[in-house]
C-alpha positions as CSV (number, residue, x, y, z in Angstrom):
1,M,88.0,82.3,109.5
2,L,87.9,81.7,106.0
3,G,85.3,83.6,103.9
4,L,84.6,82.8,100.1
5,L,83.4,84.9,97.2
6,L,82.3,84.1,93.9
7,L,83.2,86.7,91.2
8,A,82.2,86.7,87.8
9,T,85.3,88.1,86.6
10,G,89.0,87.5,86.4
11,V,90.2,90.6,88.6
12,D,93.7,89.6,89.9
13,V,94.1,91.4,93.4
14,G,97.2,90.0,94.5
15,A,98.4,87.3,96.7
16,V,97.0,85.8,100.1
17,D,100.6,86.6,102.0
18,G,103.8,88.2,100.3
19,A,104.3,88.9,96.6
20,P,102.7,86.6,94.3
21,L,104.7,83.9,92.3
22,A,105.3,85.5,88.5
23,V,106.0,84.5,85.1
24,G,109.7,84.2,84.9
25,D,110.1,83.0,88.6
26,P,111.6,79.8,89.8
27,A,108.4,77.3,91.0
28,P,108.9,76.3,94.7
29,V,109.3,72.8,95.8
30,L,105.8,71.3,96.5
31,D,105.4,70.2,100.0
32,F,101.9,68.6,100.2
33,L,99.9,65.3,101.2
34,T,98.6,62.8,98.7
35,A,94.9,62.2,98.5
36,E,95.5,59.5,100.5
37,G,97.1,61.4,103.1
38,W,100.7,60.5,102.8
39,P,103.6,63.6,102.7
40,V,105.5,64.1,99.8
41,R,108.0,66.5,98.5
42,S,108.0,67.4,94.6
43,Q,110.5,69.1,92.6
44,L,109.3,70.2,89.5
45,E,112.0,69.8,86.9
46,G,112.8,68.0,83.9
47,K,109.1,68.0,82.6
48,V,106.8,70.4,81.3
49,V,104.2,70.5,84.7
50,V,100.9,71.8,85.1
51,V,100.1,72.7,88.4
52,D,96.3,73.6,89.2
53,F,95.2,74.7,92.7
54,F,91.2,73.8,93.3
55,A,88.8,72.9,95.6
56,T,86.2,69.9,95.3
57,W,83.2,72.7,95.8
58,C,84.3,75.3,93.4
59,G,82.3,75.2,90.2
60,P,84.8,77.1,87.9
61,C,87.6,74.3,89.2
62,H,85.2,71.6,88.0
63,R,85.3,73.6,84.3
64,A,88.9,74.0,84.4
65,L,89.3,70.1,85.4
66,H,87.3,69.0,82.3
67,D,89.4,71.1,80.3
68,L,92.5,69.8,81.7
69,V,91.2,66.2,81.0
70,A,90.6,67.1,77.2
71,I,94.3,68.7,77.2
72,R,96.0,65.5,78.9
73,E,94.2,63.6,76.2
74,S,95.5,66.0,73.4
75,L,99.1,66.0,74.4
76,G,99.4,62.7,75.7
77,P,102.1,61.6,78.4
78,G,104.4,64.6,78.0
79,V,102.9,67.0,80.3
80,R,103.0,66.3,84.0
81,F,99.8,67.3,85.9
82,V,99.8,68.1,89.6
83,L,96.2,68.8,90.8
84,V,96.6,70.8,94.4
85,D,93.6,70.6,96.6
86,A,93.0,73.5,99.3
87,S,92.8,72.5,102.4
88,E,90.3,69.5,102.2
89,A,89.7,66.5,103.9
90,P,91.6,63.6,102.1
91,E,88.1,61.5,102.1
92,T,86.3,64.3,100.6
93,V,88.9,64.7,97.6
94,Q,88.9,60.8,97.3
95,R,85.1,60.9,97.0
96,F,85.2,63.7,94.3
97,F,87.6,61.9,92.1
98,A,85.8,58.7,92.6
99,Q,82.8,60.7,90.7
100,N,84.9,62.6,88.5
101,A,87.4,62.1,85.6
102,L,91.1,63.7,86.3
103,P,94.0,63.9,83.6
104,G,95.6,60.7,83.1
105,G,98.4,59.9,85.3
106,A,97.7,63.3,87.4
107,Q,99.0,63.6,91.0
108,V,96.2,64.6,93.2
109,T,97.6,66.7,96.2
110,I,96.2,68.4,99.4
111,D,97.7,71.3,100.7
112,P,96.2,71.2,104.4
113,A,97.3,74.5,106.1
114,G,97.7,76.6,102.9
115,K,101.2,76.5,103.0
116,V,101.5,75.5,99.4
117,M,99.3,78.2,98.2
118,R,100.9,81.1,100.0
119,Q,104.1,80.2,98.6
120,W,102.7,80.0,95.0
121,G,100.7,83.5,95.7
122,C,97.8,81.4,94.6
123,H,94.6,83.6,96.0
124,S,92.1,82.3,93.7
125,F,90.5,79.1,92.4
126,P,91.1,77.5,90.0
127,T,94.9,79.0,89.4
128,T,96.9,77.1,86.6
129,F,100.7,77.5,86.8
130,L,102.5,75.9,83.7
131,V,106.1,75.2,84.6
132,D,109.1,74.4,82.1
133,R,111.3,71.8,82.1
134,D,113.8,74.0,84.1
135,G,111.5,74.6,86.9
136,T,110.5,78.2,85.6
137,V,107.1,79.3,85.9
138,R,106.2,80.3,82.4
139,H,102.1,80.9,82.4
140,I,99.7,81.7,85.1
141,N,95.9,81.5,84.4
142,R,93.8,82.9,87.1
143,G,90.2,81.4,86.8
144,W,88.5,79.8,84.4
145,G,86.7,81.3,81.3
146,P,86.2,81.0,77.5
147,G,89.2,80.1,75.9
148,Y,91.0,78.3,78.8
149,Q,91.6,75.3,77.0
150,T,92.6,76.7,73.6
151,R,94.9,79.1,75.6
152,M,96.6,76.0,77.7
153,L,96.7,74.2,74.9
154,K,98.9,76.7,72.8
155,W,101.1,77.4,76.0
156,L,101.6,73.8,76.5
157,H,102.5,73.0,72.7
158,D,105.0,76.0,72.9
159,M,106.5,74.9,76.2
160,L,107.0,71.3,74.5
161,R,108.5,72.4,71.2
162,E,111.2,74.3,73.4
163,P,114.5,72.3,74.5
164,P,115.6,72.7,78.1
165,S,117.5,75.9,78.8
166,R,121.4,75.6,79.0
167,R,121.8,78.8,80.8
168,G,119.2,78.0,83.6
169,R,116.2,79.9,84.9
170,R,114.6,82.5,82.4
171,E,114.8,86.1,83.5
172,R,111.6,87.8,84.6
173,S,111.8,90.5,82.3
174,G,112.0,88.0,79.1
175,P,109.8,88.1,76.2
176,V,107.9,85.1,78.0
177,A,106.7,87.7,80.6
178,E,105.5,90.1,77.9
179,R,103.8,87.4,75.8
180,T,101.7,86.3,79.1
181,N,100.8,89.7,80.4
182,A,98.4,90.4,77.8
183,P,94.6,91.0,79.3
184,L,92.5,88.0,79.4
185,P,88.9,87.5,78.9
186,A,86.4,87.5,81.3
187,R,86.4,84.4,83.8
188,E,85.0,82.8,86.8
189,V,86.9,82.7,89.7
190,V,86.6,81.8,93.4
191,R,88.9,84.3,95.8
192,I,89.8,83.7,99.2
193,L,89.1,86.3,101.7
194,R,90.7,86.1,105.2
195,G,88.7,87.3,108.1
196,P,89.4,88.5,111.4
């Protein structure tokens, strides 16, 4: 049984299963369904990618989505957007996006069994991962709150200015991890709780 709890702060309480994905880790391959119900496998290398975990019923996710649309308009096609819905029916997701804008060129996906969420250590909505051209997680934002759009734009501008690394994946303890682990302002999240 899956229970939901709306929180008014951005308290990070750990992953649903296993260790959460951290800044500096390689981004896992995405195995999911498209909003039309087709299975897809996606590697996240070669382009800066925003991976946003959301649910159509999640209020903070709606605000983050609005900001992601504005971010896409500001940055243009240099950034790829992958929106991962948490276990909802394809028809529900299609209806939601028929009535709500999404970032231009975004790939809308569904994680029917929560497997992708567990791999990425996603335990709250929205959770946004920024992945660099080398396929390394560079920033993680859990929840939505004041400054979300500004923070995302700064991080993405920085990532777009950097050439792909010639030495492969970044070390987890490098300067990127130090820069992104600073305390964030209060934000809205929906935390996922597992029942008996």
